[in-house]
N, C-alpha and C positions, 0 to 999 in steps of 0.2 A: 330488159330494161323496165324499166317504173316508171309510170307515165298517168297520170292524173289528168284526164281533158285533156279540150285542143280548141277553146273557146281563144278568137281572135289571132288565128294562127297563122293568118294567109291559107287554109286550106283551100286544096286545089292546083295550089303555085307550086311548081315542079320543086323540087331538093335542090338548094346551092352545093348542101355538103352531108352527107352521113356516114357516120365511123358508128361502127358495134365491134365493141370486143375488142378496144385498143388498151395494149398492156407497155408499160415499160419499166424494166430494171435497171439501175445504176451500180453497178457491184452489190451490195447485199440489201441496197433500198428498192422497195417497190413505190414508184414513182406513180404510174397508174395501174390499176386492175383492173381489167373489163370493161372499161367506160366504153358507153355507149351515146353519142350526140348528133343532134340536125337540125337544121335551119332551113329553111324555104327561102327563095326568090322574093325580096322583097319584106322580109320579116327580122324583126329588131328582137334578138332573143340574147339573156345575161345567162353568161358563165358565170355561176357564184361560188363562191368557200375561201376560206381563210385561205392568208397565207402559207406557202409547202404544202396544200391540198394536190397541188397536181395540174392548176389552170395552166401555167404556164408551157409546163412540160406538153398538153395535149397541143394547145398553138403551137409550138413548133415539131410536133410532129404532123400537122396538118399541114405548116407551110414548109416540109421538106426539109428542116435541121436535123431532125431527127430520126430515128429510123425506127418503128413500132417493135414489138414481139411479135414473130410469127403465128398466123391467125387473124390480124386484125384485118378488118376488110373497110375501107376507104373509095368512098364514091364522091367526085366531084362535079358537077351539074349533069348528070346522070351517067358520068365515065368511071369505070372504075379503077383503082390508082394500084401502084405496086411501084418503088424504089421510086419515090418524088422527088427530086431535087429542088430547091430555093428559087432556082430559074425557073423551071419547070411550074411551079407554084403561082410564083408572080406571072408566068404568059397565061395560065391559065385564068387571071382573074382576081387571084388572092392577094390581099394585101393588111399587113399589119400595121399600125401606129401605136408604137409602142409608149409609154407613159414619157418617156424623156424624149421623143418625137424622133430621133436620129436624123435632126437636118442639120446643115450647117448654118453657123451661124454669122459668117462673116462673108454668105453670098448673098443675093439678093431674093427676092420674093421669087419672081421670075426662072432664075434659075435654081431655086431649091425646087419649084413645083417642075421644072422639066428636067430634073439633074438626071434621073435613070435612061431618059431619050436621049441624053448629052453623052452621056458614057456607057449604054449598054450596048449589046451587041456585039457588031464588028464596028472598028477602028474605023470613023469617016468623020468629015466636018458638021458640025452642030447648025441647024437652019435659027439660028438667035429670033431671026423675024416670026419664024411660022412658031416658036418655044412661046414668044410673047404672046401673039396672036391665040395659042390656046390655052394659056394662063388665065388672062384677062375673060376666056370665053366660059374656062370653070369654074371661077369666080363667080361672076355672073348669075351662072347656076345655083352656084351655092347663096345669090342676093347678098353678098359680100362685094364691099369694093376697097382694095387695098391696093397701097403703089409699089406696082411691079418692081421697081427699081431701088425701095427701101431694102435695108441689109438688115436682115432678120433680127440681128441681136437688139434691135432699136425697137421691136416689137414687143406690143404684153404678149405673155402667154396664151392669150385665149385666140389672138389671132395666128400665131402661131399654132396650132390647132387646126386652124384654118386652110394654112399653107401644105400644112401633114394630109389632109384631107384629099383638097386638091391634088396632090402627087402623087395619091393612089389611084385619085380619077382619069389624070393624065395616062396611066397604065390600063386605063379601062378597066378599072374594079368591079367585079359584080360581087365577092364578099370581103368586107373588110371588119377584121376585128381593132376594135377599140380598148386599149387599158388603159383602163384609169383617166380616163380623156377629161374630166372632171375635177380631179384632185387639187387643181392650183388656180380656180376658178371662183370667182364670185358668182352670186347667185342669178343676177342680169346674165353673166358671160355665158354661166351654165344652160339657160333658155333658150339663150341665144345657139347652143351648140346644140341641145337636146331639138330645137328647129331644124337646123340641119340635118337631122340623121333621122327626120322625119319627110324631112325633103326628098333625101335618097331611097329612104323605105319606099315612098307612091311611086320612083321612078324603077323600081322593082331591085333595088342593092340588097343585098340580103347584111345583116350589119348582125355581127358577136359583140355584146356591148359586157365589156367586166368592170364593175366597180362595188367599192367596199361603201358606196352610200347607198343604203339602203332603199330613201325615197324614192329618188329619183331612177332606180332600177326599175320598181314597180310601176312609175311614173310611166317608162319610156318603152319598156318590154311586153311584148303578148305572150311568152313563155320565160320559165328560167330555167335552166338547168344545174341542180347542188352538187355538186364531188368533196368530198369529206373523205380524209386520210387517202387519197389517191383512188378512191370508188365511188361511184355511181349512187348518189344516195337518193335521187329522184328528178322527172322532168314533171315541171308543173305550170297553170297558167298563173298569171300574174292576177286577176282578176280575183279579187276576194282574199289574194294574201296580204297579208299584214307584214311590216317589218320588224315586229316581235315575233311572229313565226318564221319567217324567213331568217333571223339571226340563230334560232333553234335548229333548225334546220342544217346552218351551216356548220354550227359548233357542236351539238348535240346535248345543249343545256342550256336549261331555260333563264331568259335573259330578264334580270331583275330592273325596270324602268319606271322605278317610285322618286318621288322628290324626294330627295333627302336633308333640302335645307334648314337649317337649325337659327336660332337667333343667337349672335356670338355680340351683341352689342354689351354688354358687361365686361368682354375681357380687354383686356388690356391693348394700346394701340401697336402695331408693329411698324407698319409703314403709314408715314401721314406727309400726302401730298398737298402744296397749297399755290393756286395759279400759276401750276407750272406751263411752261409755252416754250417753243422753239420755231420761227417764223416760218412757214411755206409747210408745217409738219404737224402742230398740235397747237392748241388755244386756251388757256387759262383753265389746265386741269384741275382739279380740287379732289382727291378722296383719300379714304383708309381703309386699311385691311389690317386687321384682330388677330391678334393670338389664336390658332386654330382654324382660321377664319377662309374658305375659299372664294374670291370674289372672281366674278367672271365677269371681262370685257369682251364685248361682241359686239357685232356691225361688217358692215361690208369692207371686202378687201381694200385700203387706199385710205378708212378712215383714218388714219393715223395711230392703230394700236401698237403696232411693231415700232416704231420710228418712237411711242412713248417708253416702252422697253427698252429702246437701246439707251434714250438718254437717264435711264435709271441705273444703267451696269454703265454706263461711262465710254459708252462705245461715241457717245456725240454729247453734246453740251446744250443744256435749254439757254434759252436767251433771258430767261428771269422765271422768279418762283421759287419755291422751298422744297426741301425734300428732306423730312427726318427720319430714322430710322431707330427704333427704342428709345423714343424723344432725343436723338441726338441727331445735330441737323449733320447733314454728308453732300458732296459732290465728289464722287467719285471722278477722277480723270481718264480711266481706264477700265479693263475689264479686271485686273490683277489687282488692282485697289478694291471693286466691286464685291469680291473675292474675299479680300480680308476683311470685308466691314459684314459682311453675312447674308450675302447677297448671289443667288443663284440665277442662272437662265438657260432654260433650254428652248436652243432656235429652233424656229419653225421649219428651218434647212436644215435636217437631218444629215445628210449623205455629205454638203459640203463645209457646214459649219459646226456642226454640233460630232461628228465622228471624223478621224483620219482612216480612211479605210482602209489602206491597207496594209496599216499596224494592227497589232494582235489586240485580243476582247481587252486583256491584264493592262495593257500599254493605256490604253483607252479610260481604262476605268481609272487609272493611278496619276493619268496628266495631270491634272489638277493638285494632286499632293504630293509632289516630287518631294518637299520641304518636309513631308514627315514621316520618309520612309528611307530616309537616311544613315546610313550607318556611321561608324564611328573614325571614318574615314572620308568623310561627306559624300559618301557614293552610295547608288540608291543598293538598298539592303535586299536581297532575294529574299530574305526568310519573313521581312516586316511586309513587301509587295507582294507575298503569296498568301500572308495571314490577309491582309485589306482587300485583295481579289475575291478568297474564298467568302469572304463575310458577304461581299454584296451581291456576287452571282447568288448567293442562299437565300438572303435576303430577300433579292426581287423575284426571287426565283428562273433564271436567265436559262434557258435552255440551250446549251453550248454542247459542243465536241471535248474540247479542250483550251483551255485561257490561252494558251500560245496560238490558235487560229487566225485568223484574220478576220475582223470584226465584218468586214463586207461578206461573211459567210454566211452572216445568220439572219433571220427572219427580220422583216420589217418591226414587228410588234419585241421581237428580241433586243434588236439592235436600238429601239426607244427605252429598253430598259439601262442599255449598259449607258445610254446618254442621262436617264436617271442617277444610276450610277454613280457616275461620274461627279455630279455633283453634287451627289449627298453625302459624298466622303467627304466632304469641304466643312460639312458641316453646318448647314444655313440656318438664317432665322425669318428670313422670306426667299421665297423660289415662285421664279416668274418662268410659266410653263404657254409658250407660245405657238396653239396651231399645234400641239402633244401629238397626235394620232392621223394626221397628213398620210397617206400608203398605208395603214397599218389597220387591218381586218376586223370586223365586228367582237370576234372571242378575245383579241390580243388588246382592243379597247376595252373590255370590260377589265382586263387584268392592270391593265394600266390605271385605271379609274379606281380599283381596289387599293392600290400602291397610293394614289393620291389622297382617298379618303383616311387611311390609315395613318399617312401624315399628319394630317391636319386634326385627327385626333391627339394625336402625341404633339400638339401644339405648333406646329408648324404655319406661318403664312403662307400662303399661295394666291398669286395672282392667277387666273387660268383665264389666256388669251385664243379666243375661236370664233371662223365665219359661223361655225356651223350651231344654233338656237339648241337646236334639240342636247345639245353635246353639254353647253352653260347650263344650260336649264335643269337638265338631271343631273348636273354635278357640281354648283357650286350655293352658296347660301346667299349670297345679293347676286342681282345681273345686271348691268353696266350697259347701257348701249352708248355706244362713239358713231358719229359720222361726221363726215368735214372738220375733223379735226378736233372736236368740240363730244363734250359729256352731253347728251341731252335729254338722258333717262334714267331712272334706275327704277328696276324692279324686284320682286318675293315671290321667288316662284311658286309658292305658295298659296299668292294672291291671285294667280293668275295660269293661262293654260300656256301650253307649247306655242298651239297654232297663232294664238293672240298676238306673241312675243313674235313667230315669223309673219305675218300679216304688218304689223308695223315695222320691224326693219329690214324686210326686203320689197317694203311697198316701194 
């Protein structure tokens, strides 16, 4: 095991979990190879690595979903374990809060928090009064107030995260794995969640934090274990660690964080918006995006950024204002009209809006241009479809098994490349990227933005929407700050720092 330093690791506290020599093979794929890991009581420890490196496999071994290869040593709260089941793991105080939360949207807050107590073990009558009282105590312990009778689907994602944490604590969890807990949160919501994590840490709960947001990894954790290609790369103190260095450890490549902004003021306008408004969503929006220009639109979630994008692609209709595309006024009534005009939109919700998960990679890539691959009888030509799909898989370097495989079998980064391929096949003049790297690891992010830069150099106009200021700062030619439905300021990345930008936007 490679371990450098022990600063801030709750030295002297007992180990909540110790793993040594953990391996797991699925057929011909070595998912984990002799990985060591440990976390102490009260420690916040980050598990870092690119998608597909083995993080989820490791978590599922700890929680009894998978059985490791012979020779692995697993110790939970000082007790050696063999043949552990998910029920045993839960009874020992191990909980996982997955990115999708695994909650019940039509049940109440109290019912979600007390679900395991209502249905676990032998059949019995649920003591709803006791469960409500216990749920209220747990929320008070976390320092939050929620309506216990509110249905979960009425709550924002940040409050659902809190419900998931409370449910884990209802089961007396002493070791909690948090998988991408802040992926869909604003900065203020993230700060609040990290405050709850710190509270749990002071109470002795061990937290294993999994996140692609490297800044918060370094802020919240005392140590970080890096796994690369199924192997332990090393265990490091976060004190003195930088985002750039952590990215290099995760990917094995030097990460380029240079400002790439260019002056495109002499290029021809592609998108021109003047006074665009939609009641309750955005007001008096005016902006221009020129040929080959990447314009970044940033701000907190709820600022109206996605709502503006939806108006541009015809999902909603603005109340007033004008939109021009290449000098021609447009009013798309739906997404199909927007596509025909030359607008492509990569949604922030890749899983439900960007892709049809059960369908094949080939079907997802070709779905936007079916009319272009028809044969003589008006049926889809398999030969033309194969040429189209092969071209985009090669052009965007999508790592796949076979084009006929379900798109759900791909990593987050490769799924996003399929989404890009789907839209680029329409040959757009304007590409709108709405939070294109949500749930995508640092290495895959760099690959996606290399594609974005190449598309811009070829003349494509791009609107990049993201609440991650550093992402926009390093990849846009100009930055627009949106707050409360209005554009409040324009920045040139060459004339400011990312820290100054974050201070203004997250204020």
